[in-house]
C-alpha positions in Angstrom: -26.7 -5.9 -9.7 -23.1 -6.8 -9.5 -20.6 -4.7 -11.5 -17.2 -6.0 -12.6 -14.0 -4.3 -13.4 -11.9 -5.6 -16.2 -8.2 -5.9 -15.6 -6.6 -4.4 -18.8 -3.2 -5.9 -18.0 -4.6 -9.4 -18.6 -6.2 -8.5 -21.9 -3.4 -10.3 -23.9 -4.5 -13.6 -22.3 -7.9 -14.0 -20.6 -9.6 -10.9 -19.1 -9.7 -11.2 -15.3 -12.9 -9.8 -13.8 -12.6 -8.3 -10.4 -15.9 -7.9 -8.7 -16.9 -4.7 -6.9 -17.3 -6.9 -3.8 -13.6 -7.9 -4.0 -12.6 -4.3 -4.5 -14.6 -3.1 -1.6 -13.2 -5.9 0.6 -9.7 -5.0 -0.5 -10.2 -1.4 0.5 -12.0 -2.1 3.8 -8.8 -2.1 5.8 -6.5 0.9 6.1 -3.3 -1.2 5.8 -4.6 -2.6 2.5 -5.4 1.0 1.3 -1.8 2.0 2.2 -0.4 -1.0 0.4 -2.5 -0.5 -2.8 -1.6 3.2 -2.8 2.1 2.5 -2.5 2.0 -0.1 -5.2 0.0 2.1 -7.5 2.6 4.8 -7.1 5.4 2.4 -8.1 5.3 0.9 -11.6 8.0 -1.7 -10.7 7.9 -4.6 -8.1 8.7 -3.4 -4.6 10.1 -5.4 -1.7 7.8 -6.4 1.1 10.1 -4.7 3.6 9.8 -1.4 1.7 6.0 -1.8 1.7 6.0 -2.5 5.4 8.2 0.5 6.1 5.9 2.8 4.2 2.8 1.5 6.0 4.5 1.8 9.4 5.5 5.4 8.7 2.1 6.2 7.4 0.4 4.7 10.5 2.7 6.5 12.9 2.2 9.8 11.1 -1.5 9.3 11.3 -1.2 8.5 15.0 1.0 11.6 15.6 -1.4 13.9 13.8 -4.1 12.9 16.2 -2.0 14.0 19.2 -2.9 17.2 20.9 -1.2 20.4 19.6 0.4 20.8 23.0 2.7 17.8 22.5 6.1 19.0 21.4 8.2 17.6 18.6 10.9 16.3 20.9 8.4 14.1 22.8 7.2 12.6 19.5 10.8 11.9 18.4 11.5 10.3 21.7 8.5 8.0 21.3 9.8 6.9 17.9 13.2 5.9 19.3 11.8 4.0 22.2 10.9 0.9 20.1 7.5 2.2 19.0 8.6 2.1 15.4 10.2 -1.3 15.6 7.3 -2.9 17.3 4.8 -1.4 14.8 7.0 -2.4 11.9 7.2 -6.1 13.0 3.4 -6.2 13.4 2.8 -4.6 10.0 5.3 -7.0 8.3 3.7 -10.0 9.9 0.2 -8.8 9.1 1.2 -8.2 5.5 2.6 -11.7 5.1 -0.2 -13.6 6.8 -3.3 -11.5 6.1 -3.3 -8.6 3.7 -1.0 -9.8 0.8 -2.8 -13.2 0.6 -6.2 -11.4 0.6 -5.2 -8.9 -2.1 -3.6 -11.7 -4.1 -6.7 -13.9 -3.9 -8.7 -10.8 -5.1 -6.4 -10.7 -8.2 -5.0 -7.3 -7.4 -1.4 -8.2 -6.8 1.2 -10.9 -6.8 3.7 -11.5 -4.0 6.5 -14.0 -4.3 8.0 -15.7 -1.2 11.3 -16.4 -2.9 12.2 -12.8 -4.0 9.9 -11.1 -1.5 8.7 -8.7 -4.2 5.1 -7.4 -4.5 3.6 -5.9 -7.7 0.1 -4.9 -8.9 -1.5 -7.3 -11.4 -4.1 -4.7 -12.3 -3.7 -1.5 -14.2 -3.3 1.5 -11.8 -6.2 3.2 -13.4 -8.5 0.4 -12.0 -7.5 1.4 -8.4 -7.4 5.2 -8.9 -11.1 6.0 -8.2 -11.0 3.8 -5.1 -7.8 5.4 -3.8 -9.4 8.8 -4.4 -12.3 7.8 -2.2 -10.1 6.6 0.6 -8.0 9.8 0.6 -4.8 7.7 1.0 -2.0 9.3 -1.0 1.6 8.5 -1.4 4.2 11.3 -1.1 6.8 10.1 -3.5 9.5 12.2 -1.8 9.1 10.3 1.5 8.9 6.8 0.1 11.7 4.3 0.3 12.5 4.1 -3.4 14.1 7.2 -4.8 14.6 6.4 -8.5 11.0 6.7 -9.7 10.1 7.8 -13.2 6.7 9.5 -13.6 5.8 10.7 -17.1 9.4 10.8 -18.1 10.6 12.9 -15.1 12.7 11.4 -12.4 11.5 12.0 -8.8 
């Protein structure tokens, strides 16, 4: 039995059904999980470069947390300044443009425009929330690129 998720944003026009297969495929790759979590935390369109920056930082933090406890902070900082960040950022940005954003767009989860280079969710955030909870990917709003975010009437 195939279950479908209705996109409440499209209710004014024609309801868009997103199959559970599309959702599971969207969440099958960690970079897409990071992208969807970041977009779900931002109610306004974000630039692709901000999205790539967030994903790069998240991946590097994940890599660093897997290092042995004997590695000191100075060594980690040195590795970031030796081009590791720039190389990863370029790979993430290219991967977003050519693989992940088209995949998520085809699934009906987001729109990405080449002209303005902005990305935004096309589904209500509550549609993604249970899947994001399962992945364990969270967005620390204090460490994101955007600083003027309003959540429940409070500025972050």
